[in-house]
C-alpha positions in Angstrom: 15.1 -14.3 -3.4 12.3 -12.4 -5.0 11.9 -12.1 -8.9 11.0 -9.1 -11.2 7.2 -9.1 -11.7 6.2 -8.8 -14.6 4.0 -5.3 -15.8 1.7 -6.9 -18.0 0.2 -9.1 -14.3 -0.3 -5.6 -12.9 -2.1 -4.2 -16.0 -4.5 -7.2 -16.6 -5.9 -6.4 -12.8 -5.9 -2.6 -13.3 -7.3 -2.8 -16.8 -10.0 -5.4 -15.1 -11.7 -2.1 -13.2 -12.1 0.8 -15.4 -13.7 3.9 -14.5 -13.2 5.8 -11.2 -17.2 4.9 -10.2 -18.9 1.3 -9.8 -21.4 0.5 -11.9 -24.2 1.0 -9.1 -22.1 5.0 -8.8 -22.9 5.2 -12.2 -26.4 4.3 -12.6 -27.4 7.0 -9.6 -25.7 9.0 -11.4 -28.3 8.8 -14.5 -31.6 8.5 -12.2 -34.6 10.8 -13.4 -34.8 12.3 -10.6 -37.9 14.3 -11.5 -39.5 10.6 -11.5 -42.0 9.8 -8.7 -40.1 7.0 -7.7 -37.2 8.7 -7.3 -38.5 10.3 -3.8 -39.8 6.4 -2.6 -38.4 4.7 0.2 -37.9 1.9 -1.6 -35.5 3.9 -4.5 -33.8 5.6 -1.7 -33.4 2.7 0.6 -31.5 0.8 -2.8 -29.7 3.9 -3.4 -28.4 3.5 -0.2 -27.7 -0.2 -0.2 -25.7 0.6 -3.4 -23.1 3.3 -2.0 -20.9 0.3 -0.8 -20.0 -0.3 -4.3 -18.3 2.8 -4.9 -16.2 2.3 -2.0 -15.6 -1.5 -2.9 -14.6 -0.3 -6.5 -11.6 2.1 -5.4 -10.3 -0.7 -2.7 -10.3 -3.4 -5.6 -8.6 -0.6 -7.4 -5.9 -0.3 -5.1 -6.1 -4.0 -3.8 -5.8 -6.3 -6.3 -3.1 -4.9 -8.5 -1.0 -5.5 -5.1 -2.2 -8.5 -3.8 -1.0 -10.1 -7.6 2.3 -8.1 -7.3 2.9 -9.5 -4.1 1.9 -12.9 -4.6 4.6 -13.3 -7.2 1.2 -13.9 -9.2 -0.1 -16.7 -7.2 -3.1 -14.2 -6.4 -4.1 -14.2 -10.1 -6.8 -16.5 -10.6 -8.6 -15.4 -6.7 -8.4 -11.7 -7.8 -9.8 -11.8 -11.1 -12.8 -14.7 -9.8 -13.2 -12.3 -6.9 -13.1 -9.1 -9.2 -15.5 -10.4 -11.4 -17.7 -11.7 -8.3 -17.7 -7.8 -7.3 -18.4 -6.5 -10.1 -21.5 -9.1 -10.7 -22.8 -8.1 -7.2 -22.5 -4.4 -8.6 -23.9 -4.8 -11.2 -27.0 -6.6 -10.4 -27.8 -4.0 -7.5 -27.1 -1.0 -9.7 -30.3 -3.2 -11.7 -32.7 -3.2 -9.0 -31.7 0.3 -8.1 -32.8 1.4 -11.4 -36.4 -0.7 -11.3 -36.9 0.8 -8.2 -36.5 4.1 -8.9 -38.2 4.0 -12.1 -35.9 3.2 -14.6 -36.1 0.0 -17.0 -33.2 -1.8 -14.8 -30.9 -4.6 -17.4 -32.1 -7.8 -17.9 -29.3 -11.0 -16.8 -27.8 -11.5 -20.3 -27.1 -6.9 -20.5 -25.6 -7.4 -16.9 -23.6 -10.7 -18.2 -22.7 -9.4 -21.2 -21.2 -6.4 -19.6 -19.6 -8.5 -16.7 -17.8 -10.5 -19.6 -16.9 -7.6 -21.4 -15.2 -5.7 -18.5 -13.0 -9.5 -17.6 -12.4 -9.4 -21.8 -11.4 -6.0 -22.2 -8.5 -6.3 -18.9 -7.4 -9.7 -20.4 -7.1 -7.6 -24.0 -5.9 -4.7 -22.4 -2.9 -6.7 -20.8 -1.8 -8.9 -23.4 -1.7 -4.8 -25.5 0.6 -4.3 -23.1 2.9 -7.4 -23.7 2.6 -7.2 -27.2 4.6 -3.3 -26.8 6.9 -4.8 -24.5 5.8 -3.6 -21.0 6.2 -7.4 -19.1 10.0 -6.1 -20.0 9.5 -2.8 -17.5 11.3 -4.0 -14.4 8.9 -3.3 -11.2 11.7 -2.9 -8.0 11.1 -5.5 -5.6 12.2 -6.0 -1.8 15.8 -8.0 -1.7 18.8 -8.7 -4.5 17.9 -10.6 -6.9 20.5 -13.2 -8.5 
C-alpha cells in the first residue's frame, strides 16, 4: 500500500524551477531590438533555436513534481539531475543567443553560478518548508493506508 508522500519533496522540485520563462526566454525579452545584429539571420536563428526552452520549462515544472510524488521520492535524484542538465543547456543557449544578437553573453563561470544558485534555492526552499511543518501535510494518494 502507498504511504503518504511529504509535501517537502514536491516543494524541492517545484522551487527548483522558479519563474515562468526559461533563461532563454528572459534573455530574449532583454535583447536590444535596435542593435543592428538583432535583425541578422544568425540572431533570428538563435532565437528560434531557444524557443524550445520555454516549452521544456513548463513541462518540467509540471512533470517533475508529479514524477517524484508518483515514485514516492525514488525519482528525486534523477529528476534533480535532469533539471540541472536542462537548466545548464538553457543558460548556455541563452548566452549564445545574447552574443549573436549583439550582447555580451555570460561566461562559463556565470552560467555555472546561475545553475548552482538555482539548485541551491530549490533545496533551501524545500528545507524551509520542512522547518515550518510542510512535511507533515499529507498528500492524498490512491489506495488505503494502514
